[in-house]
N, C-alpha and C positions, 0 to 999 in steps of 0.2 A: 321603670328601673328605679332598682335600689335607690333612695335618697345620698345613699353616703357614696355608692357608685357615682351617680351623674353630678354631684358636686366634686368629687375626687377629680373627674377627668376634666369638667368642664375648668377647676381653678389651676388643675397641670398644664393645660392648655391655652391656659388665659397669658396673655402678655405680660401682667404683672409676675407671675410664678416665672416665665421664660428671663424676665428680664432681672429677677430678683437673681437667679441661676448663675446668668454672664455673671453680676454684680459680685456675688462673693467668690467667683470663681477668680478672675479678675484680682479680689482684692485680695484672696489669699497667695495668688502671686506675688502679689506687691509684700504680705506680710511674710512668705519665703523667705524670699528672694533679700529681702533687710535682715534677717537673720543670717543667712549665710555669707551677706557681703560682712558681716559682723568681723567674721571669722577668718576671710579671705583680707580685708583691711586691715585687723590687727596682726597683719603677719609683716615683715619687712619686706621690704622690695628683692625679692630672691635674684631678680635678673641683674639685679649689680652686684651680689655677691661672687665675690670669684674664687677660682681656687686654680692650682696646678700642681699636676702631675711632670716629676721629671725623673729621668731616667741616663745613664748612660753604658756604656762600654769601650774598654781602653786596648792598645796594646802600648810598646815601648817607647812609639814616636806622637801620639795623637789620642786625644780623648775626644767621644762625640758625646754631646750632649743633644737629649731629644725631651723639648719641653711643649706640653699642651695646658694651654689655658681655656677653662670654662667657666659657665656661671653656678648658681646653685640650682639648675634645671638640666644638668649636663651640659648645655648649647656653647657653641664654640666664640672663643674671645678673638675678633676678627682683627688683625691691623693696629694690634699692641705692640707694645714694646718689651722685650724681654734682656735686660741689661745682667750679664755675670760679671760677677765681681770676683775675681780669683786673687787669692793673699796666699803669698809663701809663710806657714808655722815652722819652719826651721830656723829661722832666725828669732831675736827678742825684738826686732823690730819689722815684722811682715812687709811686702811689699803689694801694692795693690794694682793688678793690671783687670782695665772695663773693657769690655765687648759688648754688644749689642746686636741683635738682629731683631724681625718684627716677625709678629705671626701670622701663618696664611689663613685662606677661608674656614680651612678645619679646625683651628685655633693653634698650630704645631709651629712649633721655633728651633729650627737645629742650628748647632754652632759646635763645630770641630776646633778644637785646640790643640796645634803642635808642638814643639818645642819653643819655649816661649823664652827670649831669651834675656839673661846670657843661662839661665841656669836650667838645670834637667826638670822634665816636667813631675819627677815625681813629688818635687819640694814644694809643691803648690795644689795644696790638697783642702783648701777650704774655699767654697764656693755660695757667696749669696747671690740669687734671683731675684731681681727687683723687677714687680711690672708694673707697665706705665701706660696710659691711655689719655684720649683728651683732658680730661679734670684731671690728672696727673700720676702721681706712685699711689697704686690701689693695693697694688700685693708684693710680701717678702718672705721670702724661702731660704734655710741653707740646705748645703748637700755638702758633701765633698767625695774626694774619688782617691784610687791608687792605684799607680800604672799596674798596665797587663792585669787588669782585674775588670771585671764588669759587675754591677748593681745589679738588685733582683729587676727580672725583666719587664713585672706588671708593675704598674699603679693602680688605685683603687682609692674611689670617693663616693659618698653616701650624701645623692641628691635625692630634689622631687621630683614629681612627677607633674611636667606642666600641664597634661589636662587631667588629673587628677591628682590636684594638689596635698591631699590630705597621705598619697600615699611615699615614699620613698622608690629608690631606681638606684641601682649598683652601677656607677660610674669607671666601667674600667677601660685601660688603655693599655696595651702592652706597648713597650717600647723595648723590645730588644733587639740585639742583633741579627745577621740576618741569619746567622748558623741556627739561631735557637728558634726562628717561623714554624718549624713544625713539631714543636714541644708541646702537648696539650695542659690542662691545668683544668680542675672542675671546683666550681664554685659550690661554694656549702653555705648554712645558714643556722644559727643557734639559737635561739631565743633567750629568754629570762632564767629558765629551767634547765638551760644548758651552758657549753662551750666551746671555745675553738682554741686549741692551743699550737704551739709550732709543731704540733705532729699529730695527725688524726686519731694516732695511738691513744693520744693522752685525752683528749676529746671527745663529750658525749653530747645526747640528746641533740642532736645534726641534723642537717635534713641536704640532702643532695638536691640543686637547682639543676643544672646545665654543665657542659663541658664547652670550652672554649680551646682554640688554636687559634693559629695563624697571628696576622697582624691584626691586632685588636683596638677599634673603640666602640665600646657597644652601653647603650644602656638596658637594664635590664627591668625591670618590673619587680617588684616582689610585695605582695599584698597580706599583711597583716593586721590583726585585728585586736590593736593593742593601742592604749593611749601614749601618749606623748612624754610618761616616764620611763615608760619600756624599753631598755635597750639591748640590740641584737646584734650578735657578732657575726661577722661575713668575712669568708674567707676564700684564699685561693690555692689550691694545693696541687701538687702535681704529681705525676703517677706514682713516685717514692711512698705520696702521703704526707710529705715536709710541705709546710706553709710557705707561700713564696708572697703572699700579702694578706695581711690580719688589718680590721676594722672593727670600732666595735660603734653604734651609734645608733639612735632611735631610728627604726623603719617605717614608723607612722607616725604622722604627727595627725592625729583623732582628738580631739578633745575631748576630755570627761562627757559626758555624757548629760551629766546635769548641768554645765554651763553652756550647752544645747537646749538645753528644757527653757531655762533661765533665761536665757536671751529669747526664746518665741515667747514666752510669757509676758516679759517685757516689752517686745514689738503689739503681742498679741495683747495685751492692757491700754496701752494707750490707743489702740487705733479701733477694735473689734468692739467694743462697747459703742463705740462712734455711728455704725451702720448695720449691724445686725439688729438691733431694737428698732430704729429708722423703716428696718425692711418689713418687720414686723407688726408695728403697726402701720404702715400706709398699707400692707395687706388686712390687716384688719378693719379699716375704715374700709376699703374699697370693698371685699368681700362680702361683708356684713352687717358694720355700721350707719352706712348709705343706705343702704337697701332697707335697714331696719327704719332708720326715722323717717324715709322719707314714703313709706309706705307700700314698696316693693313685696317685700315677703308676706302682706296679705292676700296678694294676687295667689300664692302658690300656698299659704297655709288651708284655702280652699280648698284644693285635694285631700286625696285622703293621704293626708302623712301630716305628724306633729308634731308641735313644736320643737319639743324635744330634738326629734330628728332635723328637723330644719339646722338647729341652734349648732347641735353637735356634726354633723356631717360638714358642716361650714368650718368649722374650729380645724377638724381632725386633717380636712382638706386644704385648709392654710397650714397648719404647723408639719404636715407631709414635706413639702417642694422646698421649705426652708430646712429640713434638718435635711432632708436629700441634701440639695447644695451643700449646706456646711459638711456633711461627710464629705462630701469630694473634694471642698474646699482644703481639708486637714489633711486627705492624702495628696493632696496638689502641695502644698505645704511642705509635707513630709518626704516625699520626692527630693523636691529641690531644696533643700537643707543636706538631707542625706547624701547629694550628689557630691556636697562643697567638701561635709563635715566628715563623709564615711560611716554617720550615725543615723538610726534611723528611731522614732519616735516607738517606743515598746506601745504593746498592745493596753497596758494598762495606762498608761499616762495620756495613748489617746482616747481611750474610753471617758477619762477625766477631762481633755481640754472637749470631746463630743458632749456631754453632760453639759456641759459651761455652755455651751453654744445653745442646746436645746432650753435649758431653762430661760436664757434672755430671750431665745423667740416665742418661748408660751406665756411663757409671764408678760410680756409687753402685748399679747394679742389678745392675753386675758383681763389685764387692763382696760384696752380697747372696748372689747365683748361688754365689759361692765358700765364703761362709760354710755354707752350705745341703747344699754337695756334702761338707762336712765335720763338722758337727754332726750330733745324733741328736734333737733333740728341739725343739719349737716356742720353748721359754720361754727357753733361752739363743740361738737365733737371732735373735729378737727383740730381744732384751736386749744384743746384743752388737752387733748392726743400728746400735739406737741408740745408743749407747756411740761407735761409728766414727763416726757422721752427725754425733754432737754436734763429738767428737772437731776432724775433719775438715773440718765446717763454722761451725761457732760458735766452737771455741776455738783454729783452725790459726792466725791472726794473731797472737792473743794469746801462743802457745805459739812462734812465733817470733819476738818481740819479747824475751819473756821470757831464750829461748837466746843471743842477742844481747849481752844485758844478763847473763848471767851468763859468757862468755865475753870479754865486756869490749870488744865491737864499738863506737866511734866513731858514733854517732847521725847518720846521712846521708851517711858515708864511701862511700866507694867499696865495700867491702867488705861493708858495712852489707847497702848498696843491691842486690850482688851474692849474699848472702846468702837475702835476705828474698823476692826473685826466685823463687831455686830453690827456697825454699819454696813457694811458689806454685804452681809445676811439679810439686810431690810432693802436691797436693788436685787433685779434680776442681772444687772450688767456689773454686778460685781461679784460674781460668782466663776467669772474669767480669773480674777486674782487670787478668789477664794483656790481654785486648783493647782493655781501657780503657784502658791505659797505652799500646798501640802506636796505636792511634788516637788519642789526643788528648797523648799524652807528658805526662798528668800522674796522680796516683794520689794518694787521701784520706790515703795515710800518709808515703808516700814524696814527695810534693812534684813539682813541674816536673822535668821529666828530658831531659838532653838527649842525643844517641850511644847510642840504647838497644841497639845490637849489643854495644858495650861492658859491658852489663850479663846479656848473654845474653838479650835483648829481640828477638828476630828471627821474622817471620809463619815461617818453616821450622819454629823449634824449636816456636812455639807450635801448628802443626798437626801435628809428628809426636808431639810429649807428648799432643796429645788423641787422636790415635787409638788411642797405647800405653795411656790409659786407656779408650777407648772399646771397642779389641778386647783385651785383652792380659788383662786379669783375666776374661771371658768365655770366650777359648781354654783356659785353665788349667781353669774350669771344666767345659766341655767334655769336654775329653780327662778330667778326673776321671770326671766323671757316667757316660761313653758306656765307661768300663773299669770301673766298680761294678759290683760280684759281689752 
């Protein structure tokens, strides 16, 4: 069997490769969840953000008020107290009458005002609605009524979708009198480039969503690919094209893609250099280094296969499982973060992240292979490999800062940044940071950067430096092992 295929199948089916795959995927879930949770936790507790939609209809003797209380997810606020404070505005010293009722399981509160002694109902035109729950007064809004008239029959509020918090829903409450139940209205939306006016005839760039009729309490999801600075108009129009309710609000709560990438690289910078290189060092020691220093490879070399074939097949077969696992891990992170933020990593950004991980894997494999070609026993090989891993992965940023402090470089200055960037190029673990800076312009240590090329941060240098770590050490190992006597 071809030595490359033989080593590939043996390593791919080996316990170490399968373990690495499982670890990388589990770790990717951790990074993805940490990134997604950052955006979820940064939001306010929307379940405790409350709204009221209120409407009325009246005749000469009664005013019927219907109120619905709900949170930012459109979920009803149950068993809350709604207080109605009525003020007579026809005199200089308004008299306040207070009434209260409790919301039902659907979040509704109903109150009917008859003639309020001793004055006629028309004199009581201002209503203050106060919403209270077990935590005290949580919301206040103002309304007014006129005898023998009806308020608009529809209330509308933009809320978040609890199943997809990055997207909005239009929460529609129809609170009209029974005689109006048969009226139908259309729900329309206009984005940043459009407008909804009081009449559809004066509106432009809008889209019809759905038709509503009868008594309605409904959440209608609307998915808009826009960031949180984009406002959209939502309107309910009757059959004559006249607006019965209009609101303007962001319909999408998607964070800017740059902030998603910055958060991802921040967590990746902290976590990935700690375990990807360790897996590479373990694979290098297990599949080549141990057999090399213990003489096991000598029994293989008596067969018709060259030394260059043996070391190359082992190297390729070791890199491949790590690269496949890393690609799967990045896809897992992307899907998990995208499900929370609504943004998925672009193909270009994905390649930057993947190249960074590939450089880490191949670089530390090359270091282990090079050590294997010079050391004579497994003890020193494992010890020195682990020491190099700790130095280049865990201690490298601290070493860079310590050197700069010792030579007196000003933190945040141009020379300081250039030196720190150079140190990142000199370690395979630094490439995840380099990729993050190139993609986002931000670094957990350096902060926000502009004019990246002035600090040596270019895509070309990122590619060439990564190739050097991925290939150069292996080529030296190949030459050394091929000439071994």
